[in-house]
C-alpha positions as CSV (number, residue, x, y, z in Angstrom):
1,X,34.4,-6.4,-116.3
2,X,31.2,-7.4,-118.0
3,X,31.0,-11.1,-118.9
4,X,29.5,-11.9,-122.2
5,X,28.4,-15.4,-121.1
6,X,26.4,-17.8,-123.3
7,X,23.6,-16.7,-125.6
8,X,20.6,-18.6,-124.2
9,X,17.3,-19.1,-125.9
10,X,14.4,-17.8,-123.8
11,X,11.3,-20.0,-123.5
12,X,8.4,-19.4,-125.9
13,X,5.3,-18.0,-124.1
14,X,2.6,-19.2,-126.4
15,X,-1.1,-18.3,-126.5
16,X,-2.2,-20.7,-123.8
17,X,0.4,-19.3,-121.4
18,X,-0.6,-15.7,-122.3
19,X,-4.3,-16.5,-121.5
20,X,-3.3,-18.2,-118.2
21,X,-1.3,-15.1,-117.3
22,X,-4.2,-12.8,-118.0
23,X,-6.4,-15.1,-115.8
24,X,-3.7,-14.8,-113.1
25,X,-3.9,-11.0,-113.2
26,X,-7.7,-11.1,-113.1
27,X,-7.9,-13.5,-110.1
28,X,-5.1,-11.8,-108.2
29,X,-7.1,-10.3,-105.4
30,X,-6.4,-8.5,-102.1
31,X,-7.6,-11.3,-99.8
32,X,-8.9,-10.6,-96.3
33,X,-10.6,-13.9,-95.2
34,X,-8.5,-17.0,-94.8
35,X,-8.9,-20.6,-93.8
36,X,-6.8,-21.6,-90.7
37,X,-4.9,-24.3,-92.6
38,X,-1.1,-23.8,-92.4
39,X,1.1,-23.0,-95.4
40,X,3.8,-25.7,-95.8
41,X,7.2,-24.2,-95.0
42,X,8.7,-25.5,-98.2
43,X,6.1,-23.5,-100.2
44,X,6.9,-20.3,-98.3
45,X,10.6,-20.8,-98.8
46,X,10.0,-21.3,-102.5
47,X,7.9,-18.1,-102.8
48,X,10.5,-16.1,-101.0
49,X,13.2,-17.5,-103.3
50,X,11.1,-16.3,-106.2
51,X,11.0,-12.8,-104.8
52,X,14.7,-12.6,-105.4
53,X,13.8,-12.4,-109.1
54,X,12.1,-9.1,-108.7
55,X,13.7,-6.0,-110.4
56,X,15.4,-3.5,-108.1
57,X,17.2,-0.2,-108.7
58,X,20.9,-0.8,-109.2
59,X,20.3,-4.4,-108.3
60,X,20.1,-3.3,-104.7
61,X,17.5,-5.9,-103.6
62,X,16.6,-3.7,-100.6
63,X,13.6,-5.8,-99.4
64,X,13.8,-7.3,-95.9
65,X,11.1,-9.7,-94.8
66,X,10.2,-10.3,-91.1
67,X,8.0,-13.3,-90.4
68,X,5.8,-12.2,-87.6
69,X,5.1,-15.3,-85.4
70,X,5.1,-14.4,-81.7
71,X,1.8,-13.7,-80.0
72,X,3.1,-10.4,-78.6
73,X,4.2,-9.0,-81.9
74,X,0.9,-10.0,-83.6
75,X,-1.1,-8.4,-80.8
76,X,0.9,-5.2,-81.2
77,X,0.1,-5.1,-84.9
78,X,-3.6,-6.0,-84.3
79,X,-3.9,-3.2,-81.7
80,X,-2.3,-0.7,-84.1
81,X,-4.7,-1.7,-86.8
82,X,-7.8,-1.3,-84.5
83,X,-6.6,2.1,-83.4
84,X,-5.9,3.3,-86.9
85,X,-9.1,1.8,-88.3
86,X,-11.3,3.6,-85.8
87,X,-9.6,6.8,-86.6
88,X,-10.2,6.3,-90.3
89,X,-13.8,5.4,-89.7
90,X,-14.3,8.7,-87.8
91,X,-13.2,10.5,-90.9
92,X,-16.2,9.3,-92.9
93,X,-19.9,10.2,-92.7
94,X,-23.2,9.0,-94.0
95,X,-23.3,6.1,-96.5
96,X,-19.5,6.1,-96.9
97,X,-19.1,5.5,-93.2
98,X,-21.6,2.6,-93.3
99,X,-19.8,1.0,-96.2
100,X,-16.4,1.4,-94.5
101,X,-17.7,-0.2,-91.3
102,X,-18.8,-3.3,-93.3
103,X,-15.4,-3.7,-95.0
104,X,-13.0,-6.3,-93.8
105,X,-9.8,-4.5,-94.1
106,X,-7.4,-7.0,-92.5
107,X,-7.0,-10.8,-92.0
108,X,-4.9,-10.4,-88.9
109,X,-6.9,-12.9,-86.8
110,X,-7.0,-15.6,-89.5
111,X,-3.9,-15.5,-91.7
112,X,-1.5,-18.3,-90.8
113,X,1.5,-16.3,-92.2
114,X,2.2,-12.6,-91.6
115,X,5.1,-10.8,-93.1
116,X,6.3,-7.3,-92.4
117,X,8.2,-6.1,-95.4
118,X,10.8,-3.4,-95.0
119,X,13.1,-1.4,-97.2
120,X,16.7,-1.3,-96.0
121,X,17.5,2.4,-96.7
122,X,21.1,2.0,-95.6
123,X,21.9,-0.9,-97.9
124,X,25.2,-0.5,-99.7
125,X,24.3,-3.1,-102.4
126,X,23.8,-1.4,-105.7
127,X,26.3,1.4,-104.8
128,X,23.5,4.0,-105.1
129,X,23.1,3.3,-108.9
130,X,19.9,4.9,-110.3
131,X,18.6,6.6,-107.1
132,X,20.7,9.7,-106.7
133,X,18.0,11.9,-108.2
134,X,15.0,9.7,-107.4
135,X,15.7,8.3,-104.0
136,X,12.2,6.7,-103.7
137,X,13.2,4.1,-106.3
138,X,14.6,2.0,-103.4
139,X,11.2,1.8,-101.8
140,X,9.5,1.2,-105.2
141,X,11.8,-1.8,-105.7
142,X,10.3,-3.3,-102.5
143,X,6.8,-2.7,-103.8
144,X,7.8,-4.5,-107.0
145,X,9.0,-7.5,-104.9
146,X,5.7,-7.5,-103.0
147,X,3.7,-7.6,-106.3
148,X,5.8,-10.5,-107.5
149,X,5.1,-12.4,-104.3
150,X,1.4,-11.6,-104.7
151,X,1.3,-13.2,-108.2
152,X,3.5,-16.2,-107.2
153,X,1.3,-16.9,-104.2
154,X,-1.8,-16.8,-106.4
155,X,-0.3,-19.3,-108.8
156,X,-0.1,-21.8,-105.9
157,X,-3.7,-21.1,-104.7
158,X,-2.7,-18.7,-101.9
159,X,-4.3,-15.4,-101.1
160,X,-2.4,-12.3,-100.0
161,X,-3.7,-9.2,-98.2
162,X,-1.8,-6.0,-97.9
163,X,-2.6,-4.2,-94.6
164,X,-1.7,-0.5,-94.7
165,X,-3.9,0.8,-91.8
166,X,-1.0,0.6,-89.3
167,X,1.4,2.8,-87.5
168,X,4.8,2.0,-89.1
169,X,6.9,3.2,-86.1
170,X,5.0,0.9,-83.7
171,X,5.3,-2.1,-86.0
172,X,9.1,-1.5,-86.4
173,X,9.6,-1.1,-82.7
174,X,7.6,-4.3,-81.9
175,X,9.7,-6.3,-84.4
176,X,13.0,-4.8,-83.2
177,X,14.3,-4.1,-86.7
178,X,17.2,-1.7,-87.4
179,X,16.4,2.0,-87.4
180,X,17.3,2.3,-91.1
181,X,14.6,-0.2,-92.1
182,X,11.4,1.5,-93.4
183,X,8.1,-0.4,-93.3
184,X,6.6,-0.7,-96.8
185,X,4.0,-3.4,-96.4
186,X,2.4,-5.7,-93.9
187,X,1.2,-8.9,-95.6
188,X,-1.3,-11.6,-94.6
189,X,-1.0,-14.9,-96.4
190,X,-3.1,-18.0,-96.4
191,X,-5.7,-20.1,-98.2
192,X,-8.7,-17.9,-99.2
193,X,-12.0,-18.7,-97.7
194,X,-13.7,-17.7,-100.9
195,X,-12.6,-16.8,-104.4
196,X,-13.6,-13.7,-106.4
197,X,-12.5,-12.1,-109.7
198,X,-13.6,-8.6,-108.6
199,X,-12.1,-6.5,-105.8
200,X,-13.9,-6.5,-102.4
201,X,-14.1,-2.7,-102.5
202,X,-16.1,-3.0,-105.7
203,X,-18.4,-5.7,-104.4
204,X,-19.2,-3.7,-101.3
205,X,-19.9,-0.5,-103.3
206,X,-16.9,1.5,-102.1
207,X,-15.2,2.1,-105.5
208,X,-15.8,0.4,-108.9
209,X,-13.0,0.1,-111.4
210,X,-13.1,2.8,-114.0
211,X,-11.3,3.5,-117.2
212,X,-9.7,6.6,-115.7
213,X,-6.8,4.6,-114.4
214,X,-5.5,4.1,-117.9
215,X,-3.9,7.4,-118.8
216,X,-1.6,7.8,-121.7
217,X,-0.3,11.2,-122.8
218,X,1.4,11.7,-126.1
219,X,3.8,14.6,-126.4
């Protein structure tokens, strides 16, 4: 049975808020260098509560967060990154290899908080609604939750870095998660050492933003 409930009036998002929201999108960066200062636990709890507002297919809420705190687990993740990073570097030549070698692609040695984000592919929540023909929508829902966390962290002055140069199986094994959990993201969170309104990859000459990313077809 669908409850009608009360008709509530949504807040008015005026021009000042809209401008601030645009600033948030501009200054939301993939952060790789962090100060060692800890993040208050109350703030982390608040951010993870906000994640629950993220949209998900069938209201499945399939995201599962693992706070990676032990030295052994972090060492395993660091070793996986180093291995994958060297393999990636070997795939480039010339100037591209030189730029890649200069890039700081992880903040694993500095970030006070590290979160492994998984998708529970066996979740029964949502009863499969909306994903029978597009099964990847379950993982996409987790990506949406990560992006919401990214924005919420930035609002509070925190930086977030998404580390993708990892071996998912090794990370999952080190964290002893259920076999039905699929690694979607490994996140580093902390207070940024420096602030920028342009991506690091653009600043280092790897890839500038282009207008090609905005593609609208009309049929």
